[in-house]
VMD Tcl script that builds the backbone (N, CA, C; Angstrom):
set m [mol new atoms 159]
animate dup $m
set s [atomselect $m all]
$s set {name element resname resid chain x y z} {
  {N N UNK 1 A 21.705 78.935 -104.180}
  {CA C UNK 1 A 21.539 78.215 -105.307}
  {C C UNK 1 A 22.252 76.936 -105.852}
  {N N UNK 2 A 23.406 77.242 -105.363}
  {CA C UNK 2 A 24.301 75.919 -105.659}
  {C C UNK 2 A 23.736 74.771 -104.982}
  {N N UNK 3 A 23.169 74.847 -103.560}
  {CA C UNK 3 A 22.671 73.863 -102.652}
  {C C UNK 3 A 21.776 73.303 -103.527}
  {N N UNK 4 A 20.718 74.154 -104.042}
  {CA C UNK 4 A 19.409 73.275 -104.834}
  {C C UNK 4 A 20.201 72.698 -106.309}
  {N N UNK 5 A 21.187 73.011 -106.820}
  {CA C UNK 5 A 21.792 72.558 -108.033}
  {C C UNK 5 A 22.290 70.999 -107.181}
  {N N UNK 6 A 23.065 71.013 -106.147}
  {CA C UNK 6 A 23.500 69.536 -105.474}
  {C C UNK 6 A 22.282 68.762 -105.291}
  {N N UNK 7 A 21.147 69.414 -104.625}
  {CA C UNK 7 A 19.995 68.647 -104.456}
  {C C UNK 7 A 19.189 67.804 -105.806}
  {N N UNK 8 A 19.287 68.732 -106.837}
  {CA C UNK 8 A 18.662 68.096 -107.894}
  {C C UNK 8 A 19.573 66.916 -108.592}
  {N N UNK 9 A 20.809 67.126 -108.720}
  {CA C UNK 9 A 21.738 66.074 -108.833}
  {C C UNK 9 A 21.501 64.933 -108.258}
  {N N UNK 10 A 21.595 64.912 -106.686}
  {CA C UNK 10 A 21.205 63.989 -106.067}
  {C C UNK 10 A 19.945 63.067 -106.198}
  {N N UNK 11 A 18.880 63.897 -106.569}
  {CA C UNK 11 A 17.446 63.228 -106.699}
  {C C UNK 11 A 17.426 62.664 -108.056}
  {N N UNK 12 A 18.217 63.332 -109.023}
  {CA C UNK 12 A 18.522 62.646 -110.300}
  {C C UNK 12 A 19.262 61.252 -110.354}
  {N N UNK 13 A 20.391 61.214 -109.726}
  {CA C UNK 13 A 21.154 59.799 -109.341}
  {C C UNK 13 A 20.259 58.938 -108.662}
  {N N UNK 14 A 19.563 59.165 -107.765}
  {CA C UNK 14 A 18.578 58.331 -107.038}
  {C C UNK 14 A 17.492 57.654 -107.897}
  {N N UNK 15 A 16.913 58.800 -108.633}
  {CA C UNK 15 A 15.964 58.246 -109.676}
  {C C UNK 15 A 16.605 57.709 -110.617}
  {N N UNK 16 A 17.448 57.815 -110.869}
  {CA C UNK 16 A 18.273 56.983 -112.139}
  {C C UNK 16 A 18.380 55.371 -111.522}
  {N N UNK 17 A 18.931 55.352 -110.490}
  {CA C UNK 17 A 19.269 53.969 -109.963}
  {C C UNK 17 A 18.018 53.269 -109.855}
  {N N UNK 18 A 16.895 53.772 -109.411}
  {CA C UNK 18 A 15.472 53.211 -109.192}
  {C C UNK 18 A 14.970 53.019 -110.501}
  {N N UNK 19 A 15.312 53.566 -111.526}
  {CA C UNK 19 A 14.745 53.309 -112.970}
  {C C UNK 19 A 13.779 54.281 -113.488}
  {N N UNK 20 A 13.777 55.438 -112.749}
  {CA C UNK 20 A 12.688 56.296 -112.898}
  {C C UNK 20 A 13.245 57.338 -113.876}
  {N N UNK 21 A 13.377 56.986 -115.265}
  {CA C UNK 21 A 14.148 57.862 -116.331}
  {C C UNK 21 A 13.492 58.998 -116.465}
  {N N UNK 22 A 12.282 59.409 -116.490}
  {CA C UNK 22 A 11.778 60.765 -116.813}
  {C C UNK 22 A 11.987 61.481 -115.686}
  {N N UNK 23 A 11.728 61.220 -114.263}
  {CA C UNK 23 A 12.422 61.932 -113.264}
  {C C UNK 23 A 13.536 62.371 -113.039}
  {N N UNK 24 A 14.519 61.488 -113.406}
  {CA C UNK 24 A 15.919 61.648 -113.599}
  {C C UNK 24 A 16.330 62.571 -114.643}
  {N N UNK 25 A 15.762 62.663 -115.859}
  {CA C UNK 25 A 15.976 63.434 -116.687}
  {C C UNK 25 A 15.637 64.833 -116.594}
  {N N UNK 26 A 14.397 65.205 -115.756}
  {CA C UNK 26 A 13.795 66.290 -115.465}
  {C C UNK 26 A 14.539 66.995 -114.197}
  {N N UNK 27 A 15.074 66.232 -113.326}
  {CA C UNK 27 A 15.876 66.446 -111.979}
  {C C UNK 27 A 17.355 67.174 -112.807}
  {N N UNK 28 A 17.884 66.159 -113.545}
  {CA C UNK 28 A 19.169 66.569 -114.143}
  {C C UNK 28 A 19.077 67.886 -115.123}
  {N N UNK 29 A 18.149 67.979 -115.774}
  {CA C UNK 29 A 17.810 69.286 -116.321}
  {C C UNK 29 A 17.585 70.702 -115.551}
  {N N UNK 30 A 17.075 70.379 -114.464}
  {CA C UNK 30 A 16.700 71.388 -113.570}
  {C C UNK 30 A 18.135 71.863 -112.987}
  {N N UNK 31 A 18.864 70.723 -112.540}
  {CA C UNK 31 A 20.249 70.926 -111.794}
  {C C UNK 31 A 21.232 71.912 -112.833}
  {N N UNK 32 A 21.199 71.361 -114.024}
  {CA C UNK 32 A 22.205 71.991 -115.061}
  {C C UNK 32 A 21.638 73.494 -115.477}
  {N N UNK 33 A 20.360 73.760 -115.314}
  {CA C UNK 33 A 19.811 75.110 -115.641}
  {C C UNK 33 A 20.211 76.166 -114.307}
  {N N UNK 34 A 20.018 75.526 -113.098}
  {CA C UNK 34 A 20.697 76.162 -111.781}
  {C C UNK 34 A 22.034 76.326 -111.689}
  {N N UNK 35 A 22.679 75.326 -112.434}
  {CA C UNK 35 A 24.187 75.758 -112.132}
  {C C UNK 35 A 24.675 76.474 -113.249}
  {N N UNK 36 A 24.111 76.764 -114.401}
  {CA C UNK 36 A 24.611 77.744 -115.179}
  {C C UNK 36 A 24.076 79.226 -114.773}
  {N N UNK 37 A 22.837 79.303 -114.113}
  {CA C UNK 37 A 22.555 80.545 -113.670}
  {C C UNK 37 A 23.408 81.083 -112.157}
  {N N UNK 38 A 23.823 79.981 -111.695}
  {CA C UNK 38 A 24.847 80.421 -110.664}
  {C C UNK 38 A 25.935 80.729 -111.183}
  {N N UNK 39 A 26.744 80.125 -112.053}
  {CA C UNK 39 A 27.855 80.539 -112.821}
  {C C UNK 39 A 27.730 81.982 -113.287}
  {N N UNK 40 A 26.659 82.115 -114.111}
  {CA C UNK 40 A 26.502 83.606 -114.580}
  {C C UNK 40 A 26.472 84.628 -113.600}
  {N N UNK 41 A 25.788 84.462 -112.430}
  {CA C UNK 41 A 25.832 85.329 -111.454}
  {C C UNK 41 A 27.069 85.328 -110.881}
  {N N UNK 42 A 27.867 84.350 -110.523}
  {CA C UNK 42 A 29.298 84.235 -109.942}
  {C C UNK 42 A 30.221 85.391 -110.935}
  {N N UNK 43 A 30.093 85.015 -112.159}
  {CA C UNK 43 A 31.041 85.915 -112.896}
  {C C UNK 43 A 30.629 87.324 -112.918}
  {N N UNK 44 A 29.412 87.676 -112.875}
  {CA C UNK 44 A 28.938 88.953 -112.723}
  {C C UNK 44 A 29.256 89.630 -111.509}
  {N N UNK 45 A 29.355 88.834 -110.208}
  {CA C UNK 45 A 29.730 89.349 -109.132}
  {C C UNK 45 A 31.122 89.569 -109.038}
  {N N UNK 46 A 32.100 88.964 -109.634}
  {CA C UNK 46 A 33.344 89.066 -109.901}
  {C C UNK 46 A 33.651 90.330 -110.480}
  {N N UNK 47 A 33.108 90.207 -111.540}
  {CA C UNK 47 A 33.422 91.554 -112.545}
  {C C UNK 47 A 32.922 92.863 -111.824}
  {N N UNK 48 A 31.776 92.748 -111.240}
  {CA C UNK 48 A 31.367 94.158 -110.440}
  {C C UNK 48 A 31.993 94.249 -109.212}
  {N N UNK 49 A 32.489 93.288 -108.618}
  {CA C UNK 49 A 33.307 93.459 -107.499}
  {C C UNK 49 A 34.821 94.400 -107.747}
  {N N UNK 50 A 35.236 93.920 -108.902}
  {CA C UNK 50 A 36.582 94.313 -109.296}
  {C C UNK 50 A 36.569 95.800 -109.540}
  {N N UNK 51 A 35.509 96.013 -110.081}
  {CA C UNK 51 A 35.501 97.418 -110.628}
  {C C UNK 51 A 35.323 98.533 -109.705}
  {N N UNK 52 A 34.639 97.887 -108.589}
  {CA C UNK 52 A 34.458 99.101 -107.513}
  {C C UNK 52 A 35.716 99.187 -106.408}
  {N N UNK 53 A 36.882 98.305 -106.549}
  {CA C UNK 53 A 38.146 98.613 -106.077}
  {C C UNK 53 A 39.011 99.244 -106.407}
}
mol reanalyze $m
mol bondsrecalc $m
mol representation Tube
mol addrep $m
């Protein structure tokens, strides 16, 4: 999932360079959503991993 976030960030940067503002904003918002989902899943896995040990 982190790989998709990086992909959408790069897409947003490239679209921003070429002047496609709507595409860049859309890709940046998708990347932000995926990053927060990754962050929540990572924290949940850390918490659940510690309770089993």
